[in-house]
Phi, psi and omega in degrees: 000125179237148184257127159246148190223130185290159181208164178271100183282144163270128188208160180288145169300141189304327177291343178252008186295313178305322180291321187287313188313132174215170182290157179296155185306325192267009182252359179226146169273176180308309181302315181296318181294317180293317181301313184296322188268359186298134174077357181228093179294352182269346184297129184293352172300339180287346171262319189266343174225065186295340179302339184288350174256015177237163181305146176305141178099353186286125183301137189300331183255011172295147183303326184292337175294317181290320178296326175294323182293319177296316175300319178296318183301316183292326181298316183299324181279314184299324181276000183057037166286328176250142178229157179252143179291149178273343179225165178286124182229166159245169184225155167263132176235113179252135178240138172233127173228100188068232173270004182260133183228133165220150187224120185235174180258121176271121180207170170270150185235159187272129173293327174301316183291331179285320179290335181273347177095005176291322173263108197264159183231159179227011184221140174283153178241159182261131185305314183291327174289322172303312180307306188306304186289329172304308175306320183292309180302313180298322180289328175262358186049046180198158165267101192281339180221148184285152168267138174274114182242161177221166178209155175290119200292149175236135182298322182303323181284318182304314187294315176297322173299312171311313182293323178288329181282001173276346187271172184287140176286157174274316177226156176194103178212167178252122174287172186298334175273017177087359188270129176275129175244123177233129178229133180247150178259132174258105180266333172273092194259355190293326178290324181291317185293328182290312181297334183286340176302341182266005172271111183289330185212145169256159182219121171300126175257309177220122185127030181291326179287326174297318176293315178295321179293322176296325177292321179296314174299322178296320174302321179292323186283331181295330183293322184279340185232074189291346179261031179299148182264342193097342181272348183295145187309326184286001174269003177227157184229154184282131179207162171231126189250119182247142172299144189299332186283353181266340184285146186239113184253130173256164180285156172244110195262171183238140167241128174251134190285338181208176182255034174065027177088001182265153167288171185296316187297323183290315183298318175302319174296320182290330180293312184299332178294339191241325181231169175273115185254129179235138176262076186252355174083010188268118182279323186247120182306144189270343181199174177301136183092359175252139173229144177262158182215124175250120185211117172061057179056032181211136185263135172236168169231138171230153186231151185290157177257165176302140181080001178279332190263114169270097185281353180284345180235125188299328184275321177297326184282000187283156179290328180290333181281315176304312178308310183296315186295315194256348186229298194303315184284303185287334182258318182256359176054043171252110179261323187238097188292333187281339186253331184296120180281358183273354185237137172239156181239143188225118179229173182105181193277349182249016188294330182298314180294326177296314178305309175305319178296316186297305180294320180296328178283311196248354187077195183084197182217150174244144177238146177235155188233148170285136182305145172293142178280162178292326184292317170308311182291320178298317172306312181293319173293323175296329183274007176070027182248183186230143176278157177302164189288148179055047181271338191226137171237122187258136182213137000286164186261142163299148180264139171279148182095347180283315181227121185233140180254110174273149176222000000 
């Protein structure tokens, strides 16, 4: 049984929705955020990446960054760029990217259920990133960006969604990257709340740090409000819930800066000793157990051999785990992908081109993976385990600033 809760959203006035909507805070760096927000004072990047309005070189975790975020957030409200709903509502949020379409329910979810494991996770989080977003949430008293969550779908929910999507949309626009964003407001929320009681678990897909940060912020607020009833808004966090069969997972690929002191010939020999290697020019693996490799302006494909896959364990059976065990550690001497500075991660629809440019410019080697399936993700979460770092890239991305949960 899971709880979803309607909320009084802070949201843009319709004519400003496309200007306000921005990519999540963690998919761009400061320079990219500054470029995206240039000439657009309504971009919500001024709130979630507020360092763009401060002198270059300002540290990301300096107090002035959080103060600037709060000041910018106040401006958005004072200038009526953002308005607050008068009643608690749920919303539908549809994303269309090319031929792919997914439609989810925007709601608040329970931090109690997150902490009890009813809302399941598959990714470890880093303390410094948790602290950063918790400080940001506490400073603006809001959850500014939704967490992308999933569940094993039910026809009863799908039927309700289809009915609501026949109504007039609140927002409907195409962002600069060609993705269409459509949002409907659901005012009669009772049927949705009731049907979700039949969903046993929710799963965080994209937004583990946002969820962990909301939990951390809540703990701080509970210290200030020891008589909390559990119904206060800070006990809930903003999410959009999609049925699992609608989500699109792309591969999260790797760039390695060097060949660990080996020549190209020596490195290729080491790969051949462990995998079936082919020089076929294929950048994107065609199925699970196949990997792409870009080295010296040439694409290779290598495949797992019999006996390499431990199917008894959902994490060990992942391609990224096999890659770590049989190539990254013994050949390239990278034992911790999260901490080793010789490795970078590249995801998204244009990752192939980015990897090629990086290797052509800097040397080293790049690897591509067949995407993790949603069933693999759910199996890892159900087992109470964690996927290796940077295993999944979800596309299209939810936009921040369209629906905000104040507490």
